[in-house]
C-alpha positions as CSV (number, residue, x, y, z in Angstrom):
1,M,-283.9,-111.8,16.8
2,P,-282.1,-108.7,18.3
3,I,-282.7,-107.8,21.9
4,R,-285.5,-105.3,22.1
5,G,-284.2,-101.9,22.9
6,V,-280.6,-102.6,21.7
7,Q,-279.6,-101.1,18.5
8,P,-278.1,-104.1,16.5
9,S,-275.0,-104.1,14.4
10,F,-275.0,-105.4,10.8
11,D,-273.5,-108.6,11.8
12,D,-276.1,-109.1,14.4
13,L,-279.0,-108.3,12.1
14,G,-277.9,-110.5,9.2
15,T,-281.3,-110.0,7.6
16,P,-282.1,-109.7,3.8
17,L,-282.2,-106.2,2.6
18,R,-285.9,-106.6,1.7
19,D,-286.7,-107.2,5.4
20,V,-284.8,-104.1,6.6
21,T,-286.5,-100.8,7.4
22,F,-284.5,-97.8,6.2
23,C,-284.9,-94.3,7.2
24,V,-283.5,-92.1,4.3
25,V,-282.7,-88.7,5.6
26,D,-281.6,-85.3,4.1
27,L,-280.9,-82.0,5.9
28,E,-280.6,-78.4,4.8
29,T,-278.3,-76.3,7.0
30,T,-276.9,-72.8,7.2
31,G,-273.3,-74.1,6.7
32,G,-271.1,-77.2,6.7
33,A,-270.0,-77.6,10.3
34,P,-272.1,-78.9,13.2
35,G,-272.1,-76.4,16.1
36,A,-271.0,-73.5,13.8
37,S,-274.0,-74.0,11.7
38,G,-277.7,-74.9,12.3
39,I,-280.3,-77.2,10.6
40,T,-283.0,-75.4,8.7
41,E,-284.9,-78.4,7.3
42,I,-285.3,-82.2,8.0
43,G,-286.8,-84.6,5.4
44,A,-287.0,-88.3,5.9
45,V,-288.6,-91.3,4.1
46,K,-289.2,-94.6,5.8
47,V,-289.1,-97.6,3.4
48,R,-289.0,-101.4,3.5
49,G,-289.0,-103.8,0.7
50,G,-289.4,-101.0,-1.9
51,E,-292.6,-99.7,-0.1
52,V,-292.7,-96.3,1.5
53,L,-294.0,-96.6,5.1
54,G,-294.0,-92.9,6.0
55,E,-292.5,-89.5,5.6
56,F,-291.2,-86.9,7.9
57,Q,-290.7,-83.2,7.0
58,T,-290.2,-80.0,8.9
59,L,-288.6,-76.6,8.7
60,V,-286.3,-75.7,11.7
61,N,-285.6,-72.3,13.1
62,P,-281.7,-72.3,13.3
63,A,-281.7,-69.4,15.7
64,E,-279.3,-67.6,13.3
65,P,-279.6,-65.7,10.0
66,I,-279.6,-67.8,6.9
67,P,-276.7,-66.8,4.6
68,P,-277.9,-65.2,1.4
69,F,-276.1,-67.8,-0.9
70,I,-277.8,-70.6,1.2
71,A,-281.2,-69.0,0.8
72,V,-280.6,-68.7,-2.9
73,L,-279.5,-72.4,-3.2
74,T,-282.3,-73.9,-1.1
75,G,-285.2,-71.3,-1.4
76,I,-285.4,-71.3,2.5
77,T,-285.4,-67.8,3.9
78,D,-285.3,-66.3,7.4
79,L,-289.1,-65.4,7.1
80,M,-290.0,-69.1,6.2
81,V,-288.4,-70.5,9.4
82,A,-289.3,-67.7,11.8
83,S,-292.2,-69.5,13.2
84,S,-290.7,-73.1,12.9
85,P,-289.8,-75.1,15.9
86,R,-286.2,-75.2,17.2
87,I,-284.2,-78.3,16.7
88,D,-284.6,-79.3,20.4
89,S,-288.4,-79.6,19.9
90,V,-287.9,-81.4,16.4
91,L,-285.5,-84.0,17.5
92,P,-287.8,-86.2,19.8
93,A,-290.3,-86.6,17.0
94,F,-287.5,-87.4,14.4
95,L,-285.8,-89.9,16.7
96,E,-289.2,-91.6,17.3
97,F,-289.8,-91.7,13.5
98,A,-286.3,-93.3,13.0
99,R,-286.6,-95.7,15.8
100,G,-285.4,-99.2,14.8
101,C,-284.3,-98.2,11.4
102,V,-281.0,-98.3,9.4
103,M,-280.2,-94.7,8.6
104,V,-279.4,-93.9,5.0
105,A,-278.1,-90.5,3.7
106,H,-276.2,-89.3,0.6
107,N,-272.8,-88.2,2.1
108,A,-273.9,-89.6,5.5
109,P,-271.2,-88.2,7.7
110,F,-272.6,-84.7,7.0
111,D,-276.2,-85.4,8.0
112,M,-275.3,-87.7,10.9
113,G,-272.9,-85.3,12.2
114,F,-275.4,-82.5,12.5
115,L,-278.1,-84.8,14.0
116,K,-275.7,-86.5,16.5
117,H,-274.3,-83.1,17.6
118,D,-277.5,-81.5,18.2
119,S,-278.9,-84.5,20.0
120,Q,-276.0,-84.5,22.4
121,I,-276.0,-80.8,23.1
122,H,-279.7,-80.9,23.8
123,G,-279.6,-84.0,26.1
124,Y,-281.1,-86.6,23.7
125,D,-279.6,-90.1,23.6
126,W,-278.4,-90.8,20.0
127,P,-279.0,-94.4,19.1
128,D,-276.1,-96.4,17.7
129,F,-277.7,-96.4,14.2
130,A,-276.3,-98.5,11.5
131,V,-275.7,-96.3,8.6
132,V,-275.6,-96.7,4.8
133,D,-274.0,-93.9,2.8
134,T,-275.4,-94.0,-0.8
135,A,-272.5,-91.7,-1.9
136,L,-269.8,-94.1,-0.7
137,L,-271.7,-97.1,-2.1
138,A,-272.1,-95.5,-5.4
139,R,-268.4,-94.8,-5.6
140,R,-267.8,-98.6,-5.2
141,V,-270.3,-99.4,-7.9
142,I,-270.5,-96.7,-10.5
143,T,-267.8,-96.5,-13.2
144,P,-266.7,-93.1,-14.6
145,D,-268.1,-94.2,-18.1
146,E,-271.6,-94.3,-16.5
147,A,-271.5,-91.1,-14.6
148,P,-268.8,-88.4,-14.3
149,N,-269.4,-88.1,-10.5
150,C,-271.5,-89.4,-7.6
151,K,-273.5,-86.4,-6.8
152,L,-277.1,-87.0,-5.8
153,G,-278.5,-85.1,-8.9
154,T,-276.2,-87.2,-11.3
155,L,-277.1,-90.4,-9.6
156,A,-280.8,-89.6,-9.7
157,K,-280.7,-89.1,-13.5
158,L,-278.7,-92.3,-13.8
159,F,-281.2,-94.3,-11.9
160,R,-284.2,-92.4,-13.3
161,A,-285.4,-91.2,-10.0
162,T,-289.1,-90.2,-9.8
163,T,-288.2,-87.0,-7.8
164,T,-285.5,-84.5,-9.0
165,P,-283.2,-83.2,-6.2
166,N,-283.6,-79.6,-5.6
167,H,-281.8,-78.8,-2.3
168,R,-285.0,-79.3,-0.3
169,A,-284.8,-81.9,2.4
170,L,-287.8,-84.1,1.5
171,S,-287.3,-84.0,-2.2
172,D,-283.7,-84.9,-1.8
173,A,-284.6,-87.8,0.6
174,R,-287.2,-89.1,-1.9
175,A,-284.5,-89.1,-4.8
176,T,-282.0,-90.8,-2.4
177,V,-284.7,-93.6,-2.0
178,D,-284.6,-94.2,-5.7
179,V,-280.9,-94.0,-5.8
180,L,-280.7,-96.5,-2.9
181,H,-283.0,-99.0,-4.7
182,G,-280.8,-98.6,-8.0
183,L,-277.7,-99.4,-6.0
184,F,-279.3,-102.4,-4.3
185,E,-280.0,-103.8,-7.8
186,R,-276.5,-103.4,-8.8
187,V,-275.0,-105.0,-5.9
188,G,-277.6,-107.7,-5.7
189,S,-276.4,-109.1,-9.0
190,L,-272.9,-109.4,-7.4
191,G,-274.3,-111.5,-4.5
192,V,-275.0,-108.7,-1.9
193,Q,-278.3,-109.8,-0.2
194,T,-278.0,-108.9,3.4
195,L,-277.0,-105.9,5.4
196,E,-273.7,-107.5,6.4
197,D,-273.0,-108.1,2.7
198,L,-273.7,-104.4,2.0
199,Q,-271.4,-103.2,4.7
200,T,-268.5,-105.2,3.6
201,Y,-269.1,-104.8,-0.1
202,S,-266.3,-103.4,-2.2
203,A,-265.6,-103.7,-5.9
204,R,-261.9,-103.9,-4.9
205,V,-262.4,-107.4,-3.4
206,A,-261.8,-110.2,-5.9
207,P,-264.8,-112.4,-6.4
208,Q,-262.9,-115.5,-5.4
209,V,-262.1,-113.8,-2.1
210,R,-265.7,-112.7,-1.5
211,A,-267.0,-116.3,-2.3
212,K,-265.1,-117.4,0.8
213,R,-267.2,-115.4,3.2
214,H,-269.2,-118.5,4.1
215,L,-266.1,-119.7,6.1
216,A,-267.0,-117.4,8.9
217,E,-270.7,-118.4,9.0
218,S,-270.2,-121.1,11.5
219,L,-268.1,-119.0,13.9
220,P,-269.9,-117.6,17.0
221,H,-270.1,-113.8,18.0
222,A,-267.7,-114.5,21.0
223,P,-264.1,-113.9,22.1
224,G,-261.6,-116.6,20.9
225,V,-259.0,-117.6,18.6
226,Y,-259.3,-118.6,14.8
227,L,-257.0,-120.7,12.7
228,F,-257.0,-120.5,8.8
229,T,-256.1,-123.8,7.3
230,D,-255.4,-125.0,3.7
231,D,-256.8,-128.2,1.9
232,R,-254.3,-130.3,3.7
233,G,-255.2,-129.0,7.2
234,E,-252.0,-127.1,7.7
235,V,-252.4,-124.1,9.8
236,L,-251.7,-120.9,7.8
237,Y,-252.5,-118.1,10.2
238,V,-253.6,-117.8,13.8
239,G,-255.4,-114.7,15.2
240,K,-257.6,-113.6,18.1
241,S,-260.7,-111.4,18.4
242,K,-263.5,-110.3,20.8
243,D,-265.9,-111.3,18.1
244,L,-264.8,-114.3,16.1
245,R,-267.4,-114.1,13.3
246,T,-267.1,-110.5,12.8
247,R,-263.2,-110.5,12.6
248,V,-263.0,-113.4,10.3
249,R,-265.5,-111.9,7.9
250,S,-263.4,-108.8,7.6
251,Y,-260.7,-110.8,5.9
252,F,-262.9,-111.0,2.9
253,T,-263.6,-107.3,2.5
254,A,-261.8,-104.2,1.4
255,S,-260.6,-103.4,4.9
256,E,-258.0,-106.2,4.6
257,T,-255.1,-104.6,2.6
258,R,-252.0,-106.6,3.7
259,T,-250.5,-108.4,0.7
260,R,-249.4,-111.5,2.6
261,I,-252.7,-111.8,4.2
262,G,-254.4,-111.5,0.8
263,E,-252.2,-114.4,-0.3
264,M,-253.1,-116.5,2.7
265,I,-256.8,-115.9,2.0
266,G,-256.3,-117.2,-1.5
267,I,-254.9,-120.6,-0.2
268,A,-257.1,-120.9,2.7
269,T,-260.1,-123.5,2.6
270,G,-261.2,-123.4,6.2
271,V,-261.4,-121.5,9.3
272,R,-261.6,-123.2,12.8
273,G,-262.6,-121.2,15.8
274,I,-261.9,-121.8,19.5
275,E,-264.2,-119.9,21.8
276,C,-262.6,-118.5,24.9
277,G,-264.1,-117.3,28.1
278,T,-262.0,-114.2,28.5
279,A,-259.9,-112.0,26.3
280,L,-256.7,-112.9,28.2
281,E,-257.3,-116.5,27.5
282,A,-257.7,-115.7,23.9
283,E,-254.5,-113.8,23.7
284,I,-252.6,-116.6,25.4
285,R,-254.1,-119.4,23.3
286,E,-253.1,-117.4,20.1
287,L,-249.5,-117.3,21.5
288,R,-249.5,-121.0,22.3
289,L,-251.0,-122.0,18.9
290,I,-248.5,-119.8,17.0
291,A,-245.7,-121.4,18.9
292,E,-247.2,-125.0,18.2
293,H,-248.0,-124.6,14.5
294,K,-245.6,-121.9,13.5
295,P,-247.8,-120.7,10.7
296,R,-246.2,-119.4,7.7
297,Y,-248.2,-116.1,7.5
298,N,-247.7,-115.2,11.2
299,R,-244.8,-112.9,11.8
300,R,-244.5,-112.8,15.5
301,S,-244.0,-115.2,18.5
302,K,-243.4,-118.2,16.1
303,F,-240.2,-119.2,17.8
304,P,-240.3,-118.5,21.5
305,E,-237.6,-121.0,22.0
306,R,-235.1,-118.7,20.3
307,Q,-234.0,-116.9,23.5
308,H,-230.7,-115.5,24.7
309,W,-229.3,-115.3,28.2
310,L,-226.4,-113.7,29.8
311,K,-224.7,-116.2,32.2
312,V,-222.2,-115.7,35.0
313,T,-220.1,-118.8,34.4
314,V,-219.2,-121.3,37.2
315,E,-215.4,-121.5,37.3
316,P,-212.6,-120.2,39.4
317,F,-212.5,-116.8,37.6
318,P,-216.1,-116.5,36.4
319,R,-217.0,-114.3,33.3
320,L,-220.0,-113.3,31.2
321,S,-221.2,-115.8,28.6
322,L,-224.0,-115.6,25.9
323,V,-226.0,-118.9,26.1
324,K,-229.5,-120.0,24.8
325,Q,-230.8,-121.9,27.8
326,V,-230.9,-121.7,31.6
327,R,-229.4,-124.7,33.4
328,D,-229.6,-125.9,37.0
329,D,-225.9,-125.1,37.6
330,D,-226.2,-122.3,40.4
331,A,-224.9,-119.7,37.8
332,G,-226.2,-116.2,37.5
333,Y,-228.5,-115.4,34.5
334,L,-229.9,-112.3,32.9
335,G,-232.6,-112.5,30.3
336,P,-234.3,-113.6,28.3
337,F,-233.3,-111.4,25.3
338,S,-235.4,-111.4,22.2
339,S,-232.2,-110.8,20.1
340,R,-228.5,-111.5,20.2
341,K,-227.7,-107.8,19.6
342,T,-229.7,-106.6,22.7
343,A,-228.0,-109.3,24.8
344,E,-224.6,-108.1,23.5
345,R,-225.5,-104.5,24.5
346,A,-226.5,-105.5,28.0
347,M,-223.1,-107.5,28.3
348,A,-221.3,-104.4,27.3
349,A,-223.0,-102.4,30.0
350,L,-222.0,-104.9,32.6
351,H,-218.4,-104.9,31.4
352,E,-218.5,-101.1,31.8
353,A,-219.3,-101.4,35.4
354,F,-217.4,-104.4,36.4
355,P,-213.8,-105.1,35.4
356,I,-214.1,-108.8,35.1
357,R,-212.4,-110.8,32.4
358,Q,-213.7,-110.9,28.9
359,C,-211.4,-113.6,27.5
360,T,-212.8,-117.2,27.0
361,V,-209.7,-119.2,28.0
362,R,-210.1,-121.7,30.8
363,M,-208.3,-120.7,34.0
364,S,-207.2,-122.7,36.9
365,R,-207.2,-121.2,40.4
366,T,-203.6,-120.2,39.9
367,P,-203.4,-119.0,36.3
368,S,-200.2,-117.9,34.6
369,V,-201.2,-116.2,31.4
370,S,-200.0,-113.1,29.6
371,P,-202.5,-110.2,30.2
372,C,-204.5,-108.8,27.2
373,V,-204.8,-105.1,26.2
374,L,-207.9,-104.8,28.5
375,A,-205.7,-105.2,31.5
376,E,-203.2,-102.5,30.2
377,M,-206.2,-100.1,29.7
378,G,-207.4,-100.7,33.2
379,R,-210.6,-102.3,32.1
380,C,-209.9,-105.8,33.4
381,V,-208.3,-106.8,36.9
382,A,-206.4,-109.5,34.9
383,P,-206.6,-112.7,36.9
384,C,-204.8,-114.2,34.1
385,D,-201.2,-113.3,35.4
386,G,-202.2,-113.9,39.0
387,R,-202.1,-110.2,40.1
388,I,-205.5,-110.8,41.9
389,S,-206.5,-113.7,44.0
390,A,-209.8,-115.8,43.4
391,D,-211.3,-114.5,46.5
392,S,-210.7,-110.8,45.6
393,Y,-212.0,-111.5,42.1
394,G,-215.0,-113.2,43.6
395,E,-216.0,-109.9,45.2
396,F,-216.5,-108.3,41.8
397,V,-218.5,-111.4,40.7
398,T,-220.7,-111.1,43.7
399,A,-221.4,-107.5,43.0
400,L,-222.1,-108.4,39.5
401,R,-224.6,-111.0,40.4
402,S,-226.4,-108.7,42.8
403,A,-226.7,-106.2,40.0
404,L,-228.4,-108.8,37.7
405,T,-231.0,-109.9,40.2
406,V,-231.5,-107.1,43.0
407,D,-229.9,-103.7,42.5
408,P,-228.6,-102.4,39.2
409,A,-227.4,-99.2,40.4
410,P,-223.7,-99.8,40.0
411,V,-224.2,-100.4,36.3
412,V,-226.5,-97.4,36.0
413,E,-224.2,-95.1,37.8
414,A,-221.2,-96.3,35.8
415,L,-222.9,-95.8,32.5
416,D,-224.3,-92.4,33.5
417,R,-220.8,-91.3,34.3
418,R,-219.5,-92.5,31.0
419,I,-222.4,-90.8,29.1
420,D,-221.8,-87.5,30.9
421,V,-218.1,-87.6,30.0
422,L,-218.7,-88.3,26.3
423,S,-221.5,-85.7,26.1
424,A,-219.2,-83.1,27.6
425,D,-216.7,-83.9,25.0
426,E,-219.4,-83.6,22.4
427,R,-218.9,-87.3,21.4
428,F,-222.7,-87.7,21.1
429,E,-222.7,-90.7,18.9
430,D,-220.6,-92.5,21.4
431,A,-222.8,-91.4,24.2
432,A,-225.9,-92.7,22.2
433,V,-224.1,-96.2,22.1
434,H,-223.7,-96.3,25.9
435,R,-227.3,-95.0,26.3
436,D,-228.5,-98.1,24.3
437,R,-226.4,-100.4,26.3
438,L,-227.8,-99.0,29.6
439,S,-231.4,-99.3,28.2
440,A,-230.8,-102.9,27.2
441,F,-229.5,-103.9,30.5
442,V,-232.1,-102.0,32.7
443,R,-235.2,-103.1,30.7
444,S,-234.0,-106.8,30.6
445,S,-233.1,-106.8,34.3
446,A,-236.5,-105.2,35.3
447,K,-238.3,-107.7,33.0
448,M,-236.5,-110.7,34.6
449,Q,-237.3,-109.4,38.0
450,R,-241.0,-109.0,37.3
451,M,-241.3,-112.4,35.7
452,S,-239.2,-114.2,38.4
453,S,-241.6,-112.7,41.0
454,L,-244.6,-113.9,39.4
455,T,-243.3,-117.4,38.4
456,G,-242.2,-117.8,42.0
457,C,-245.8,-118.0,43.0
458,A,-247.4,-121.6,43.1
459,E,-250.7,-120.1,42.4
460,I,-252.5,-116.7,42.0
461,C,-256.2,-116.5,41.7
462,A,-257.5,-113.2,40.4
463,A,-260.7,-111.7,39.3
464,R,-262.1,-108.6,37.6
465,R,-265.7,-107.4,37.1
466,T,-267.3,-107.8,33.6
467,D,-269.3,-105.1,32.0
468,D,-272.5,-107.0,32.7
469,G,-272.0,-107.5,36.4
470,G,-270.3,-111.0,36.3
471,W,-266.6,-111.8,37.0
472,E,-263.6,-112.8,34.9
473,L,-261.7,-115.5,36.8
474,H,-258.3,-116.6,36.2
475,V,-255.9,-119.2,37.9
476,I,-252.3,-118.6,37.3
477,R,-249.8,-121.1,38.3
478,R,-246.0,-120.2,38.2
479,G,-246.7,-117.4,35.6
480,R,-248.7,-119.7,33.4
481,L,-252.5,-119.3,32.7
482,A,-253.9,-122.6,34.1
483,A,-257.5,-121.9,33.8
484,A,-260.0,-119.1,32.9
485,G,-263.7,-118.6,33.0
486,I,-266.5,-116.3,33.6
487,S,-268.9,-116.2,36.7
488,P,-272.2,-114.9,35.4
489,R,-274.0,-112.1,37.1
490,G,-276.0,-113.2,40.1
491,T,-274.1,-116.2,40.8
492,D,-271.5,-116.9,43.5
493,P,-268.0,-116.3,41.9
494,R,-266.3,-118.2,44.7
495,K,-267.9,-121.5,43.6
496,Y,-266.9,-120.9,40.0
497,L,-263.3,-120.2,41.2
498,E,-263.2,-123.4,43.1
499,M,-264.4,-125.4,40.1
500,L,-261.7,-123.7,38.0
501,R,-259.0,-124.5,40.5
502,A,-260.0,-128.0,40.6
503,S,-259.8,-128.5,36.8
504,A,-256.9,-126.2,36.2
505,E,-253.7,-127.4,34.6
506,T,-251.0,-128.7,36.9
507,V,-247.8,-126.7,36.6
508,L,-244.6,-127.8,38.2
509,P,-241.7,-125.7,39.2
510,G,-238.8,-125.5,36.6
511,I,-235.5,-123.8,36.1
512,G,-235.4,-120.0,35.5
513,P,-238.1,-117.5,35.2
514,V,-239.7,-118.8,32.0
515,A,-239.5,-122.5,32.6
516,S,-243.5,-122.9,32.7
517,A,-244.6,-120.3,30.0
518,S,-243.1,-118.2,27.3
519,P,-241.9,-114.7,28.1
520,E,-244.7,-113.3,26.0
521,E,-247.3,-115.3,28.0
522,I,-245.9,-114.2,31.3
523,E,-245.9,-110.5,30.0
524,L,-249.6,-110.8,29.0
525,V,-250.4,-112.3,32.5
526,L,-248.5,-109.5,34.3
527,R,-250.2,-106.8,32.1
528,W,-253.6,-108.2,33.0
529,L,-252.8,-108.4,36.7
530,D,-251.6,-104.8,36.6
531,S,-254.8,-103.5,34.9
532,P,-257.3,-101.5,37.0
533,D,-259.9,-103.2,39.2
534,I,-258.1,-106.6,39.5
535,R,-258.7,-108.4,42.6
536,L,-256.2,-110.9,44.0
537,V,-258.4,-113.5,45.6
538,E,-255.9,-116.3,46.5
539,M,-252.1,-116.3,46.5
540,D,-249.7,-119.1,47.3
541,G,-246.2,-117.4,47.3
542,T,-244.8,-114.0,47.5
543,W,-245.3,-111.6,44.6
544,T,-243.1,-108.7,44.9
545,C,-240.1,-107.2,43.4
546,P,-237.2,-105.3,45.2
547,I,-237.8,-101.6,45.8
548,S,-234.2,-101.1,44.6
549,G,-234.7,-103.1,41.6
550,A,-234.4,-102.2,37.9
551,G,-238.1,-101.1,37.5
552,R,-237.4,-97.7,39.2
553,H,-234.8,-96.9,36.6
554,V,-237.1,-97.8,33.7
555,S,-239.3,-94.9,34.4
556,R,-236.4,-92.6,33.8
557,L,-236.0,-94.1,30.3
558,D,-239.6,-93.8,29.1
559,N,-241.7,-92.8,32.0
560,S,-243.9,-95.9,31.4
561,Y,-243.1,-97.6,34.6
562,S,-244.7,-97.0,38.2
563,E,-243.2,-98.1,41.4
564,D,-246.7,-99.0,42.5
565,H,-246.4,-101.8,40.1
566,H,-243.8,-103.6,42.3
567,H,-244.2,-102.1,45.7
568,P,-245.2,-104.9,48.2
569,S,-247.8,-102.6,49.9
570,E,-249.6,-102.2,46.5
571,R,-249.9,-106.1,46.4
572,R,-251.4,-106.1,49.9
573,R,-253.7,-103.3,49.3
574,R,-255.4,-105.1,46.2
575,M,-255.9,-108.4,48.1
576,R,-259.5,-108.2,48.8
577,P,-262.2,-110.9,48.8
578,L,-264.6,-111.2,45.9
579,G,-267.8,-109.1,46.4
580,A,-265.9,-106.4,48.4
581,T,-265.9,-102.9,47.0
582,R,-262.8,-100.8,46.9
583,A,-262.9,-97.7,49.1
584,G,-262.7,-94.3,47.4
């Protein structure tokens, strides 16, 4: 039973069509656009189970002249509406008449648009009515052989309506009632028996797909993750939703047009739902389940282990190397990169700023090898022939490692100079190549600094108010979501938080910024922590990024980054106890 006073959705109702009260409405107006035209007549019929429960009809003074062609079409003249009430006086009575009903209209966007617009400008709350459009439904049911079009007059003849439409509101509403019942008979033979069936009905959906709607019936109206499985139990597809049942039902309707998902639905024999306390938990569970099962119909995040890193090697004359994992070897690392191409671009940017060697030969502390062409071009300090000592070469390496983890300014300045020179020479394609290299480096550096800062914290407990006055609570350990839950309204959130902490997953420190969680998970956690109204309740560690870090350069690239996101004072400002209110 829906909560009294709250307009239920189709899925919430789920009632047989015979038990639903419909308000079939029609309007006559002075034109076709709400705001630019006015209503001249409202007609409505309330019906349930084929029985008429009541009718509503009134002329309305539109406060403007009725155009002559409208007067000829409808028969409504200025004289007829001169003494009629204005729309602001009519709306309260109509809204009371339609209270608790599902609205029905032929070409519903037109009628609903006028009524909603006038309600808003006159200060009346417009209920969130469920709406059935008989014109739209007819286009899904009626074939061209049966009727040349889906106009109300044509359909009234097809279904032998007892009232002939004549461009008067009540007569057209009565005719629409008969059309509605005729359409119900058509779709009823196709298995459409409830409001939710009616909403999702489309002739474009294959019967074998529609027959699988029952797979969603056991799922709750709650946030969580769903897994489609085949007859062997193999996971075919993983997704998330704020409403599991509604989302899964949409896969069996015309709204789902993706070819590969249509193929998946044809194979699926079951759907398993995992209810989650918060939207963040659902997003992260989805990532983890995709990584675990690697479903064939998911395209993203299936292989989080496929990462690329830039490494400053540990040897007498270090160089940059592209590797696939971080080791505990005291080397400098930059990453992770989602693709090898992006990593190579960042490497090229670093080589532009630091003339370290690019060859892969192993060198002793006193090498004696012929220099390569890069040395002749002045792009390498050539330790190979002994012209630079290991200590002097180490100064370049130290600056390189600092650019990776602290301040990327030397790289940014070097690439900016190069881009300016190329642009001045009108070598714009070459300048674009260097711009892409700079972007790859700066973004990866900023990402690593943000992730390293978060994963360096042993624990962060954070909360956010829910719409109903409760609290979303999350326990994050070394960047990994360790526990999530909801403290209901009226309860002490601190007690719930302590219970979450006690039952949260133990996360041990690892090597590198993504040892405890995938980069995608850490980014989701960071995005949630950076969202408005988050309260940092407890923190074990220091969560901050350098002011001179790469983040300040990203804003120049796409204006999407703010220094507030990584300024330590911003973190301190947001450290407030639960129950406190934000000043201002």
